[in-house]
N, CA, C and O atoms as a Maestro MAE file, in Angstrom:
{
 s_m_m2io_version
 :::
 2.0.0
}

f_m_ct {
 s_m_title
 :::
 protein
 m_atom[324] {
  # First column is atom index #
  i_m_mmod_type
  r_m_x_coord
  r_m_y_coord
  r_m_z_coord
  i_m_residue_number
  s_m_chain_name
  s_m_pdb_residue_name
  s_m_pdb_atom_name
  i_m_atomic_number
  :::
  1 25 34.988 4.405 -7.540 1 A "UNK " " N  " 7
  2 3 33.773 4.030 -6.616 1 A "UNK " " CA " 6
  3 2 32.404 4.240 -7.297 1 A "UNK " " C  " 6
  4 15 32.045 5.372 -7.621 1 A "UNK " " O  " 8
  5 25 31.629 3.133 -7.518 2 A "UNK " " N  " 7
  6 3 30.437 3.335 -8.175 2 A "UNK " " CA " 6
  7 2 29.241 3.271 -7.240 2 A "UNK " " C  " 6
  8 15 29.273 2.480 -6.298 2 A "UNK " " O  " 8
  9 25 28.275 3.989 -7.424 3 A "UNK " " N  " 7
  10 3 27.089 4.073 -6.496 3 A "UNK " " CA " 6
  11 2 26.103 3.184 -7.390 3 A "UNK " " C  " 6
  12 15 25.806 3.526 -8.535 3 A "UNK " " O  " 8
  13 25 25.687 2.188 -6.874 4 A "UNK " " N  " 7
  14 3 24.705 1.284 -7.343 4 A "UNK " " CA " 6
  15 2 23.309 1.586 -6.665 4 A "UNK " " C  " 6
  16 15 23.289 1.800 -5.453 4 A "UNK " " O  " 8
  17 25 22.156 1.611 -7.393 5 A "UNK " " N  " 7
  18 3 20.919 1.753 -6.738 5 A "UNK " " CA " 6
  19 2 20.507 0.451 -6.250 5 A "UNK " " C  " 6
  20 15 20.595 -0.523 -6.997 5 A "UNK " " O  " 8
  21 25 20.080 0.347 -5.109 6 A "UNK " " N  " 7
  22 3 19.611 -1.048 -4.542 6 A "UNK " " CA " 6
  23 2 18.504 -1.536 -5.418 6 A "UNK " " C  " 6
  24 15 17.719 -0.779 -5.989 6 A "UNK " " O  " 8
  25 25 18.482 -2.865 -5.497 7 A "UNK " " N  " 7
  26 3 17.561 -3.529 -6.502 7 A "UNK " " CA " 6
  27 2 16.140 -3.344 -5.811 7 A "UNK " " C  " 6
  28 15 16.013 -3.370 -4.587 7 A "UNK " " O  " 8
  29 25 15.195 -3.174 -6.597 8 A "UNK " " N  " 7
  30 3 13.785 -2.976 -6.157 8 A "UNK " " CA " 6
  31 2 13.245 -4.403 -5.920 8 A "UNK " " C  " 6
  32 15 13.376 -5.329 -6.720 8 A "UNK " " O  " 8
  33 25 12.652 -4.466 -4.781 9 A "UNK " " N  " 7
  34 3 12.057 -5.646 -4.415 9 A "UNK " " CA " 6
  35 2 10.668 -5.762 -5.015 9 A "UNK " " C  " 6
  36 15 9.840 -4.867 -4.853 9 A "UNK " " O  " 8
  37 25 10.418 -6.840 -5.691 10 A "UNK " " N  " 7
  38 3 9.136 -6.977 -6.260 10 A "UNK " " CA " 6
  39 2 8.072 -7.449 -5.271 10 A "UNK " " C  " 6
  40 15 8.318 -8.353 -4.472 10 A "UNK " " O  " 8
  41 25 6.960 -6.872 -5.322 11 A "UNK " " N  " 7
  42 3 5.844 -7.407 -4.343 11 A "UNK " " CA " 6
  43 2 4.889 -8.185 -5.301 11 A "UNK " " C  " 6
  44 15 5.068 -8.209 -6.519 11 A "UNK " " O  " 8
  45 25 3.924 -8.781 -4.704 12 A "UNK " " N  " 7
  46 3 2.921 -9.621 -5.408 12 A "UNK " " CA " 6
  47 2 2.202 -8.677 -6.368 12 A "UNK " " C  " 6
  48 15 1.894 -9.123 -7.474 12 A "UNK " " O  " 8
  49 25 1.935 -7.545 -6.084 13 A "UNK " " N  " 7
  50 3 1.151 -6.552 -6.898 13 A "UNK " " CA " 6
  51 2 1.960 -6.067 -8.105 13 A "UNK " " C  " 6
  52 15 1.419 -5.662 -9.134 13 A "UNK " " O  " 8
  53 25 3.442 -6.139 -7.905 14 A "UNK " " N  " 7
  54 3 4.343 -5.733 -9.102 14 A "UNK " " CA " 6
  55 2 4.296 -6.769 -10.180 14 A "UNK " " C  " 6
  56 15 4.447 -6.388 -11.341 14 A "UNK " " O  " 8
  57 25 4.092 -8.114 -9.908 15 A "UNK " " N  " 7
  58 3 4.083 -9.147 -10.710 15 A "UNK " " CA " 6
  59 2 2.694 -9.229 -11.464 15 A "UNK " " C  " 6
  60 15 1.661 -8.792 -10.958 15 A "UNK " " O  " 8
  61 25 2.739 -9.733 -12.524 16 A "UNK " " N  " 7
  62 3 1.503 -9.776 -13.293 16 A "UNK " " CA " 6
  63 2 1.038 -11.167 -13.356 16 A "UNK " " C  " 6
  64 15 1.236 -11.805 -14.390 16 A "UNK " " O  " 8
  65 25 0.402 -11.734 -12.294 17 A "UNK " " N  " 7
  66 3 -0.145 -13.045 -12.240 17 A "UNK " " CA " 6
  67 2 -1.580 -13.026 -12.785 17 A "UNK " " C  " 6
  68 15 -2.354 -12.103 -12.530 17 A "UNK " " O  " 8
  69 25 -1.901 -14.076 -13.542 18 A "UNK " " N  " 7
  70 3 -3.319 -14.076 -14.056 18 A "UNK " " CA " 6
  71 2 -4.530 -14.388 -12.968 18 A "UNK " " C  " 6
  72 15 -5.682 -14.556 -13.368 18 A "UNK " " O  " 8
  73 25 -4.223 -14.444 -11.723 19 A "UNK " " N  " 7
  74 3 -5.147 -14.752 -10.660 19 A "UNK " " CA " 6
  75 2 -4.787 -13.947 -9.441 19 A "UNK " " C  " 6
  76 15 -3.613 -13.636 -9.243 19 A "UNK " " O  " 8
  77 25 -5.704 -13.614 -8.654 20 A "UNK " " N  " 7
  78 3 -5.472 -12.890 -7.288 20 A "UNK " " CA " 6
  79 2 -4.781 -13.789 -6.393 20 A "UNK " " C  " 6
  80 15 -4.750 -14.999 -6.614 20 A "UNK " " O  " 8
  81 25 -4.181 -13.215 -5.318 21 A "UNK " " N  " 7
  82 3 -3.473 -13.941 -4.394 21 A "UNK " " CA " 6
  83 2 -4.457 -14.941 -3.656 21 A "UNK " " C  " 6
  84 15 -4.061 -16.077 -3.395 21 A "UNK " " O  " 8
  85 25 -5.720 -14.534 -3.322 22 A "UNK " " N  " 7
  86 3 -6.702 -15.350 -2.823 22 A "UNK " " CA " 6
  87 2 -6.959 -16.584 -3.603 22 A "UNK " " C  " 6
  88 15 -7.080 -17.715 -3.132 22 A "UNK " " O  " 8
  89 25 -7.031 -16.229 -4.890 23 A "UNK " " N  " 7
  90 3 -7.358 -17.374 -5.875 23 A "UNK " " CA " 6
  91 2 -6.405 -18.447 -5.888 23 A "UNK " " C  " 6
  92 15 -6.721 -19.637 -5.893 23 A "UNK " " O  " 8
  93 25 -5.034 -17.930 -5.896 24 A "UNK " " N  " 7
  94 3 -3.921 -18.794 -5.803 24 A "UNK " " CA " 6
  95 2 -3.831 -19.745 -4.595 24 A "UNK " " C  " 6
  96 15 -3.663 -20.961 -4.682 24 A "UNK " " O  " 8
  97 25 -3.969 -19.006 -3.410 25 A "UNK " " N  " 7
  98 3 -4.023 -19.733 -2.194 25 A "UNK " " CA " 6
  99 2 -5.168 -20.828 -2.186 25 A "UNK " " C  " 6
  100 15 -4.983 -22.005 -1.880 25 A "UNK " " O  " 8
  101 25 -6.403 -20.261 -2.573 26 A "UNK " " N  " 7
  102 3 -7.493 -21.334 -2.500 26 A "UNK " " CA " 6
  103 2 -7.193 -22.539 -3.317 26 A "UNK " " C  " 6
  104 15 -7.476 -23.673 -2.928 26 A "UNK " " O  " 8
  105 25 -6.569 -22.262 -4.551 27 A "UNK " " N  " 7
  106 3 -6.297 -23.549 -5.464 27 A "UNK " " CA " 6
  107 2 -5.247 -24.377 -4.767 27 A "UNK " " C  " 6
  108 15 -5.328 -25.604 -4.808 27 A "UNK " " O  " 8
  109 25 -4.268 -23.774 -4.132 28 A "UNK " " N  " 7
  110 3 -3.247 -24.519 -3.513 28 A "UNK " " CA " 6
  111 2 -3.870 -25.328 -2.417 28 A "UNK " " C  " 6
  112 15 -3.497 -26.493 -2.280 28 A "UNK " " O  " 8
  113 25 -4.766 -24.838 -1.639 29 A "UNK " " N  " 7
  114 3 -5.422 -25.483 -0.457 29 A "UNK " " CA " 6
  115 2 -6.376 -26.531 -0.925 29 A "UNK " " C  " 6
  116 15 -6.566 -27.551 -0.263 29 A "UNK " " O  " 8
  117 25 -6.991 -26.288 -2.082 30 A "UNK " " N  " 7
  118 3 -7.914 -27.476 -2.642 30 A "UNK " " CA " 6
  119 2 -6.996 -28.534 -3.031 30 A "UNK " " C  " 6
  120 15 -7.300 -29.706 -2.810 30 A "UNK " " O  " 8
  121 25 -5.954 -28.239 -3.564 31 A "UNK " " N  " 7
  122 3 -5.011 -29.292 -4.031 31 A "UNK " " CA " 6
  123 2 -4.580 -30.174 -2.836 31 A "UNK " " C  " 6
  124 15 -4.645 -31.403 -2.877 31 A "UNK " " O  " 8
  125 25 -4.110 -29.434 -1.708 32 A "UNK " " N  " 7
  126 3 -3.697 -30.212 -0.557 32 A "UNK " " CA " 6
  127 2 -4.863 -31.044 0.076 32 A "UNK " " C  " 6
  128 15 -4.702 -32.150 0.592 32 A "UNK " " O  " 8
  129 25 -6.035 -30.395 -0.023 33 A "UNK " " N  " 7
  130 3 -7.284 -31.115 0.675 33 A "UNK " " CA " 6
  131 2 -7.540 -32.364 -0.258 33 A "UNK " " C  " 6
  132 15 -8.012 -33.355 0.299 33 A "UNK " " O  " 8
  133 25 -7.289 -32.431 -1.589 34 A "UNK " " N  " 7
  134 3 -7.508 -33.563 -2.281 34 A "UNK " " CA " 6
  135 2 -6.573 -34.770 -1.952 34 A "UNK " " C  " 6
  136 15 -6.905 -35.943 -2.127 34 A "UNK " " O  " 8
  137 25 -5.397 -34.370 -1.469 35 A "UNK " " N  " 7
  138 3 -4.492 -35.469 -1.067 35 A "UNK " " CA " 6
  139 2 -4.938 -35.937 0.364 35 A "UNK " " C  " 6
  140 15 -4.836 -37.120 0.690 35 A "UNK " " O  " 8
  141 25 -5.413 -35.020 1.171 36 A "UNK " " N  " 7
  142 3 -5.979 -35.447 2.427 36 A "UNK " " CA " 6
  143 2 -7.124 -36.354 2.329 36 A "UNK " " C  " 6
  144 15 -7.344 -37.225 3.170 36 A "UNK " " O  " 8
  145 25 -7.824 -36.152 1.337 37 A "UNK " " N  " 7
  146 3 -9.227 -36.911 0.972 37 A "UNK " " CA " 6
  147 2 -8.751 -38.194 0.128 37 A "UNK " " C  " 6
  148 15 -9.594 -38.959 -0.339 37 A "UNK " " O  " 8
  149 25 -7.571 -38.376 -0.026 38 A "UNK " " N  " 7
  150 3 -7.106 -39.553 -0.883 38 A "UNK " " CA " 6
  151 2 -7.712 -39.635 -2.172 38 A "UNK " " C  " 6
  152 15 -8.202 -40.670 -2.623 38 A "UNK " " O  " 8
  153 25 -7.668 -38.386 -2.843 39 A "UNK " " N  " 7
  154 3 -8.166 -38.357 -4.333 39 A "UNK " " CA " 6
  155 2 -7.005 -38.295 -5.245 39 A "UNK " " C  " 6
  156 15 -5.920 -37.903 -4.814 39 A "UNK " " O  " 8
  157 25 -7.159 -38.655 -6.476 40 A "UNK " " N  " 7
  158 3 -6.172 -38.733 -7.360 40 A "UNK " " CA " 6
  159 2 -6.084 -37.288 -8.088 40 A "UNK " " C  " 6
  160 15 -7.099 -36.598 -8.194 40 A "UNK " " O  " 8
  161 25 -4.940 -36.896 -8.542 41 A "UNK " " N  " 7
  162 3 -4.652 -35.645 -9.113 41 A "UNK " " CA " 6
  163 2 -5.724 -35.216 -10.328 41 A "UNK " " C  " 6
  164 15 -5.910 -34.034 -10.618 41 A "UNK " " O  " 8
  165 25 -6.363 -36.254 -10.959 42 A "UNK " " N  " 7
  166 3 -7.130 -35.915 -12.041 42 A "UNK " " CA " 6
  167 2 -8.397 -35.272 -11.645 42 A "UNK " " C  " 6
  168 15 -9.163 -34.899 -12.533 42 A "UNK " " O  " 8
  169 25 -8.709 -35.097 -10.349 43 A "UNK " " N  " 7
  170 3 -9.833 -34.411 -9.800 43 A "UNK " " CA " 6
  171 2 -9.769 -32.801 -9.821 43 A "UNK " " C  " 6
  172 15 -10.709 -32.086 -9.474 43 A "UNK " " O  " 8
  173 25 -8.521 -32.339 -10.279 44 A "UNK " " N  " 7
  174 3 -8.354 -31.017 -10.228 44 A "UNK " " CA " 6
  175 2 -9.399 -30.250 -10.990 44 A "UNK " " C  " 6
  176 15 -9.618 -30.595 -12.151 44 A "UNK " " O  " 8
  177 25 -10.072 -29.245 -10.463 45 A "UNK " " N  " 7
  178 3 -11.277 -28.701 -11.043 45 A "UNK " " CA " 6
  179 2 -10.986 -27.638 -12.095 45 A "UNK " " C  " 6
  180 15 -11.893 -27.110 -12.739 45 A "UNK " " O  " 8
  181 25 -9.606 -27.315 -12.267 46 A "UNK " " N  " 7
  182 3 -9.355 -26.266 -13.168 46 A "UNK " " CA " 6
  183 2 -8.929 -27.012 -14.567 46 A "UNK " " C  " 6
  184 15 -7.880 -27.648 -14.665 46 A "UNK " " O  " 8
  185 25 -9.784 -26.870 -15.537 47 A "UNK " " N  " 7
  186 3 -9.584 -27.653 -16.859 47 A "UNK " " CA " 6
  187 2 -9.666 -26.763 -18.024 47 A "UNK " " C  " 6
  188 15 -9.466 -27.206 -19.155 47 A "UNK " " O  " 8
  189 25 -9.939 -25.576 -17.813 48 A "UNK " " N  " 7
  190 3 -9.920 -24.530 -19.037 48 A "UNK " " CA " 6
  191 2 -8.627 -24.534 -19.765 48 A "UNK " " C  " 6
  192 15 -7.608 -25.127 -19.410 48 A "UNK " " O  " 8
  193 25 -8.783 -23.820 -20.805 49 A "UNK " " N  " 7
  194 3 -7.627 -23.576 -21.784 49 A "UNK " " CA " 6
  195 2 -7.046 -22.165 -21.577 49 A "UNK " " C  " 6
  196 15 -5.918 -21.891 -21.987 49 A "UNK " " O  " 8
  197 25 -7.847 -21.244 -20.917 50 A "UNK " " N  " 7
  198 3 -7.308 -19.910 -20.714 50 A "UNK " " CA " 6
  199 2 -6.187 -19.759 -19.767 50 A "UNK " " C  " 6
  200 15 -5.881 -20.657 -18.982 50 A "UNK " " O  " 8
  201 25 -5.556 -18.595 -19.838 51 A "UNK " " N  " 7
  202 3 -4.346 -18.342 -19.033 51 A "UNK " " CA " 6
  203 2 -4.663 -18.496 -17.538 51 A "UNK " " C  " 6
  204 15 -3.855 -19.085 -16.819 51 A "UNK " " O  " 8
  205 25 -5.774 -18.005 -17.050 52 A "UNK " " N  " 7
  206 3 -6.054 -18.144 -15.680 52 A "UNK " " CA " 6
  207 2 -6.354 -19.512 -15.230 52 A "UNK " " C  " 6
  208 15 -5.888 -19.912 -14.163 52 A "UNK " " O  " 8
  209 25 -7.146 -20.305 -16.013 53 A "UNK " " N  " 7
  210 3 -7.301 -21.683 -15.706 53 A "UNK " " CA " 6
  211 2 -6.127 -22.621 -15.620 53 A "UNK " " C  " 6
  212 15 -6.004 -23.474 -14.741 53 A "UNK " " O  " 8
  213 25 -5.238 -22.393 -16.637 54 A "UNK " " N  " 7
  214 3 -4.059 -23.034 -16.598 54 A "UNK " " CA " 6
  215 2 -3.085 -22.810 -15.403 54 A "UNK " " C  " 6
  216 15 -2.470 -23.713 -14.835 54 A "UNK " " O  " 8
  217 25 -3.028 -21.508 -15.106 55 A "UNK " " N  " 7
  218 3 -2.197 -21.030 -13.935 55 A "UNK " " CA " 6
  219 2 -2.797 -21.577 -12.767 55 A "UNK " " C  " 6
  220 15 -2.039 -22.081 -11.939 55 A "UNK " " O  " 8
  221 25 -4.105 -21.569 -12.535 56 A "UNK " " N  " 7
  222 3 -4.824 -22.119 -11.265 56 A "UNK " " CA " 6
  223 2 -4.618 -23.531 -11.253 56 A "UNK " " C  " 6
  224 15 -4.382 -24.059 -10.166 56 A "UNK " " O  " 8
  225 25 -4.675 -24.296 -12.390 57 A "UNK " " N  " 7
  226 3 -4.334 -25.748 -12.365 57 A "UNK " " CA " 6
  227 2 -3.094 -25.972 -11.911 57 A "UNK " " C  " 6
  228 15 -2.999 -26.834 -11.037 57 A "UNK " " O  " 8
  229 25 -2.021 -25.379 -12.302 58 A "UNK " " N  " 7
  230 3 -0.591 -25.407 -11.931 58 A "UNK " " CA " 6
  231 2 -0.548 -25.202 -10.359 58 A "UNK " " C  " 6
  232 15 0.118 -25.952 -9.645 58 A "UNK " " O  " 8
  233 25 -1.300 -24.141 -9.854 59 A "UNK " " N  " 7
  234 3 -1.190 -23.967 -8.550 59 A "UNK " " CA " 6
  235 2 -1.951 -25.022 -7.593 59 A "UNK " " C  " 6
  236 15 -1.584 -25.319 -6.456 59 A "UNK " " O  " 8
  237 25 -2.947 -25.472 -8.187 60 A "UNK " " N  " 7
  238 3 -3.654 -26.641 -7.433 60 A "UNK " " CA " 6
  239 2 -2.669 -27.922 -7.441 60 A "UNK " " C  " 6
  240 15 -2.618 -28.634 -6.438 60 A "UNK " " O  " 8
  241 25 -1.964 -28.181 -8.473 61 A "UNK " " N  " 7
  242 3 -1.069 -29.252 -8.478 61 A "UNK " " CA " 6
  243 2 0.192 -28.996 -7.611 61 A "UNK " " C  " 6
  244 15 0.833 -29.902 -7.079 61 A "UNK " " O  " 8
  245 25 0.466 -27.770 -7.527 62 A "UNK " " N  " 7
  246 3 1.565 -27.375 -6.603 62 A "UNK " " CA " 6
  247 2 1.135 -27.664 -5.200 62 A "UNK " " C  " 6
  248 15 1.966 -28.172 -4.447 62 A "UNK " " O  " 8
  249 25 -0.101 -27.392 -4.749 63 A "UNK " " N  " 7
  250 3 -0.626 -27.696 -3.446 63 A "UNK " " CA " 6
  251 2 -0.736 -29.097 -3.157 63 A "UNK " " C  " 6
  252 15 -0.554 -29.539 -2.022 63 A "UNK " " O  " 8
  253 25 -1.069 -29.907 -4.283 64 A "UNK " " N  " 7
  254 3 -1.175 -31.305 -4.216 64 A "UNK " " CA " 6
  255 2 0.166 -31.969 -3.868 64 A "UNK " " C  " 6
  256 15 0.246 -32.762 -2.930 64 A "UNK " " O  " 8
  257 25 1.172 -31.651 -4.597 65 A "UNK " " N  " 7
  258 3 2.517 -32.223 -4.653 65 A "UNK " " CA " 6
  259 2 3.106 -31.705 -3.195 65 A "UNK " " C  " 6
  260 15 3.823 -32.480 -2.561 65 A "UNK " " O  " 8
  261 25 2.852 -30.605 -2.751 66 A "UNK " " N  " 7
  262 3 3.501 -30.061 -1.519 66 A "UNK " " CA " 6
  263 2 2.916 -30.846 -0.318 66 A "UNK " " C  " 6
  264 15 3.619 -31.167 0.641 66 A "UNK " " O  " 8
  265 25 1.671 -31.123 -0.407 67 A "UNK " " N  " 7
  266 3 1.146 -32.035 0.723 67 A "UNK " " CA " 6
  267 2 1.631 -33.430 0.663 67 A "UNK " " C  " 6
  268 15 1.891 -34.028 1.707 67 A "UNK " " O  " 8
  269 25 1.774 -34.009 -0.550 68 A "UNK " " N  " 7
  270 3 2.390 -35.208 -0.618 68 A "UNK " " CA " 6
  271 2 3.683 -35.232 -0.076 68 A "UNK " " C  " 6
  272 15 3.997 -36.149 0.682 68 A "UNK " " O  " 8
  273 25 4.549 -34.256 -0.394 69 A "UNK " " N  " 7
  274 3 5.893 -34.105 0.171 69 A "UNK " " CA " 6
  275 2 5.811 -34.182 1.746 69 A "UNK " " C  " 6
  276 15 6.488 -34.983 2.391 69 A "UNK " " O  " 8
  277 25 5.023 -33.383 2.254 70 A "UNK " " N  " 7
  278 3 4.961 -33.210 3.678 70 A "UNK " " CA " 6
  279 2 4.517 -34.676 4.295 70 A "UNK " " C  " 6
  280 15 5.066 -35.076 5.322 70 A "UNK " " O  " 8
  281 25 3.625 -35.368 3.713 71 A "UNK " " N  " 7
  282 3 3.204 -36.724 4.195 71 A "UNK " " CA " 6
  283 2 4.386 -37.761 4.082 71 A "UNK " " C  " 6
  284 15 4.696 -38.568 4.958 71 A "UNK " " O  " 8
  285 25 4.954 -37.612 2.937 72 A "UNK " " N  " 7
  286 3 6.137 -38.512 2.665 72 A "UNK " " CA " 6
  287 2 7.289 -38.242 3.726 72 A "UNK " " C  " 6
  288 15 7.858 -39.163 4.313 72 A "UNK " " O  " 8
  289 25 7.569 -36.963 3.911 73 A "UNK " " N  " 7
  290 3 8.620 -36.601 4.864 73 A "UNK " " CA " 6
  291 2 8.264 -37.083 6.319 73 A "UNK " " C  " 6
  292 15 9.142 -37.546 7.047 73 A "UNK " " O  " 8
  293 25 7.048 -36.970 6.696 74 A "UNK " " N  " 7
  294 3 6.555 -37.309 7.974 74 A "UNK " " CA " 6
  295 2 6.511 -38.865 8.173 74 A "UNK " " C  " 6
  296 15 6.624 -39.335 9.305 74 A "UNK " " O  " 8
  297 25 6.349 -39.654 7.080 75 A "UNK " " N  " 7
  298 3 6.209 -40.991 7.167 75 A "UNK " " CA " 6
  299 2 7.400 -41.794 6.695 75 A "UNK " " C  " 6
  300 15 7.348 -43.023 6.728 75 A "UNK " " O  " 8
  301 25 8.418 -41.188 6.280 76 A "UNK " " N  " 7
  302 3 9.526 -41.887 5.769 76 A "UNK " " CA " 6
  303 2 10.580 -42.486 6.846 76 A "UNK " " C  " 6
  304 15 11.357 -43.401 6.578 76 A "UNK " " O  " 8
  305 25 10.504 -41.915 7.955 77 A "UNK " " N  " 7
  306 3 11.389 -42.218 9.072 77 A "UNK " " CA " 6
  307 2 12.741 -41.665 8.969 77 A "UNK " " C  " 6
  308 15 13.618 -41.908 9.799 77 A "UNK " " O  " 8
  309 25 12.908 -40.881 7.890 78 A "UNK " " N  " 7
  310 3 14.260 -40.230 7.793 78 A "UNK " " CA " 6
  311 2 14.265 -38.953 8.566 78 A "UNK " " C  " 6
  312 15 13.320 -38.164 8.595 78 A "UNK " " O  " 8
  313 25 15.541 -38.792 9.266 79 A "UNK " " N  " 7
  314 3 15.539 -37.528 9.965 79 A "UNK " " CA " 6
  315 2 16.089 -36.492 9.075 79 A "UNK " " C  " 6
  316 15 17.252 -36.624 8.692 79 A "UNK " " O  " 8
  317 25 15.328 -35.386 8.667 80 A "UNK " " N  " 7
  318 3 15.736 -34.426 7.743 80 A "UNK " " CA " 6
  319 2 17.015 -33.691 8.211 80 A "UNK " " C  " 6
  320 15 17.609 -33.066 7.332 80 A "UNK " " O  " 8
  321 25 17.489 -33.672 9.365 81 A "UNK " " N  " 7
  322 3 18.591 -33.105 9.773 81 A "UNK " " CA " 6
  323 2 19.640 -34.000 9.452 81 A "UNK " " C  " 6
  324 15 20.805 -33.713 9.730 81 A "UNK " " O  " 8
  :::
 }
 m_bond[323] {
  # First column is bond index #
  i_m_from
  i_m_to
  i_m_order
  :::
  1 1 2 1
  2 2 3 1
  3 3 4 2
  4 3 5 1
  5 5 6 1
  6 6 7 1
  7 7 8 2
  8 7 9 1
  9 9 10 1
  10 10 11 1
  11 11 12 2
  12 11 13 1
  13 13 14 1
  14 14 15 1
  15 15 16 2
  16 15 17 1
  17 17 18 1
  18 18 19 1
  19 19 20 2
  20 19 21 1
  21 21 22 1
  22 22 23 1
  23 23 24 2
  24 23 25 1
  25 25 26 1
  26 26 27 1
  27 27 28 2
  28 27 29 1
  29 29 30 1
  30 30 31 1
  31 31 32 2
  32 31 33 1
  33 33 34 1
  34 34 35 1
  35 35 36 2
  36 35 37 1
  37 37 38 1
  38 38 39 1
  39 39 40 2
  40 39 41 1
  41 41 42 1
  42 42 43 1
  43 43 44 2
  44 43 45 1
  45 45 46 1
  46 46 47 1
  47 47 48 2
  48 47 49 1
  49 49 50 1
  50 50 51 1
  51 51 52 2
  52 51 53 1
  53 53 54 1
  54 54 55 1
  55 55 56 2
  56 55 57 1
  57 57 58 1
  58 58 59 1
  59 59 60 2
  60 59 61 1
  61 61 62 1
  62 62 63 1
  63 63 64 2
  64 63 65 1
  65 65 66 1
  66 66 67 1
  67 67 68 2
  68 67 69 1
  69 69 70 1
  70 70 71 1
  71 71 72 2
  72 71 73 1
  73 73 74 1
  74 74 75 1
  75 75 76 2
  76 75 77 1
  77 77 78 1
  78 78 79 1
  79 79 80 2
  80 79 81 1
  81 81 82 1
  82 82 83 1
  83 83 84 2
  84 83 85 1
  85 85 86 1
  86 86 87 1
  87 87 88 2
  88 87 89 1
  89 89 90 1
  90 90 91 1
  91 91 92 2
  92 91 93 1
  93 93 94 1
  94 94 95 1
  95 95 96 2
  96 95 97 1
  97 97 98 1
  98 98 99 1
  99 99 100 2
  100 99 101 1
  101 101 102 1
  102 102 103 1
  103 103 104 2
  104 103 105 1
  105 105 106 1
  106 106 107 1
  107 107 108 2
  108 107 109 1
  109 109 110 1
  110 110 111 1
  111 111 112 2
  112 111 113 1
  113 113 114 1
  114 114 115 1
  115 115 116 2
  116 115 117 1
  117 117 118 1
  118 118 119 1
  119 119 120 2
  120 119 121 1
  121 121 122 1
  122 122 123 1
  123 123 124 2
  124 123 125 1
  125 125 126 1
  126 126 127 1
  127 127 128 2
  128 127 129 1
  129 129 130 1
  130 130 131 1
  131 131 132 2
  132 131 133 1
  133 133 134 1
  134 134 135 1
  135 135 136 2
  136 135 137 1
  137 137 138 1
  138 138 139 1
  139 139 140 2
  140 139 141 1
  141 141 142 1
  142 142 143 1
  143 143 144 2
  144 143 145 1
  145 145 146 1
  146 146 147 1
  147 147 148 2
  148 147 149 1
  149 149 150 1
  150 150 151 1
  151 151 152 2
  152 151 153 1
  153 153 154 1
  154 154 155 1
  155 155 156 2
  156 155 157 1
  157 157 158 1
  158 158 159 1
  159 159 160 2
  160 159 161 1
  161 161 162 1
  162 162 163 1
  163 163 164 2
  164 163 165 1
  165 165 166 1
  166 166 167 1
  167 167 168 2
  168 167 169 1
  169 169 170 1
  170 170 171 1
  171 171 172 2
  172 171 173 1
  173 173 174 1
  174 174 175 1
  175 175 176 2
  176 175 177 1
  177 177 178 1
  178 178 179 1
  179 179 180 2
  180 179 181 1
  181 181 182 1
  182 182 183 1
  183 183 184 2
  184 183 185 1
  185 185 186 1
  186 186 187 1
  187 187 188 2
  188 187 189 1
  189 189 190 1
  190 190 191 1
  191 191 192 2
  192 191 193 1
  193 193 194 1
  194 194 195 1
  195 195 196 2
  196 195 197 1
  197 197 198 1
  198 198 199 1
  199 199 200 2
  200 199 201 1
  201 201 202 1
  202 202 203 1
  203 203 204 2
  204 203 205 1
  205 205 206 1
  206 206 207 1
  207 207 208 2
  208 207 209 1
  209 209 210 1
  210 210 211 1
  211 211 212 2
  212 211 213 1
  213 213 214 1
  214 214 215 1
  215 215 216 2
  216 215 217 1
  217 217 218 1
  218 218 219 1
  219 219 220 2
  220 219 221 1
  221 221 222 1
  222 222 223 1
  223 223 224 2
  224 223 225 1
  225 225 226 1
  226 226 227 1
  227 227 228 2
  228 227 229 1
  229 229 230 1
  230 230 231 1
  231 231 232 2
  232 231 233 1
  233 233 234 1
  234 234 235 1
  235 235 236 2
  236 235 237 1
  237 237 238 1
  238 238 239 1
  239 239 240 2
  240 239 241 1
  241 241 242 1
  242 242 243 1
  243 243 244 2
  244 243 245 1
  245 245 246 1
  246 246 247 1
  247 247 248 2
  248 247 249 1
  249 249 250 1
  250 250 251 1
  251 251 252 2
  252 251 253 1
  253 253 254 1
  254 254 255 1
  255 255 256 2
  256 255 257 1
  257 257 258 1
  258 258 259 1
  259 259 260 2
  260 259 261 1
  261 261 262 1
  262 262 263 1
  263 263 264 2
  264 263 265 1
  265 265 266 1
  266 266 267 1
  267 267 268 2
  268 267 269 1
  269 269 270 1
  270 270 271 1
  271 271 272 2
  272 271 273 1
  273 273 274 1
  274 274 275 1
  275 275 276 2
  276 275 277 1
  277 277 278 1
  278 278 279 1
  279 279 280 2
  280 279 281 1
  281 281 282 1
  282 282 283 1
  283 283 284 2
  284 283 285 1
  285 285 286 1
  286 286 287 1
  287 287 288 2
  288 287 289 1
  289 289 290 1
  290 290 291 1
  291 291 292 2
  292 291 293 1
  293 293 294 1
  294 294 295 1
  295 295 296 2
  296 295 297 1
  297 297 298 1
  298 298 299 1
  299 299 300 2
  300 299 301 1
  301 301 302 1
  302 302 303 1
  303 303 304 2
  304 303 305 1
  305 305 306 1
  306 306 307 1
  307 307 308 2
  308 307 309 1
  309 309 310 1
  310 310 311 1
  311 311 312 2
  312 311 313 1
  313 313 314 1
  314 314 315 1
  315 315 316 2
  316 315 317 1
  317 317 318 1
  318 318 319 1
  319 319 320 2
  320 319 321 1
  321 321 322 1
  322 322 323 1
  323 323 324 2
  :::
 }
}
């Protein structure tokens, strides 16, 4: 019989993200708002080459795609169940 240690649950603070949680959420919300405003993805304001700018651009596009998926699901007429 072996005694295993329970796996440590990683929290946001344990992970080394190049941006704060608020910055990540803001970027995702901005991306979603761009879809609501019918703007193309090229309007993403994060265009730098640094690690933080690249990461926030990815978060912006994640918010953009997520909002598109929500709209597609709502308008497709398919029952998700």
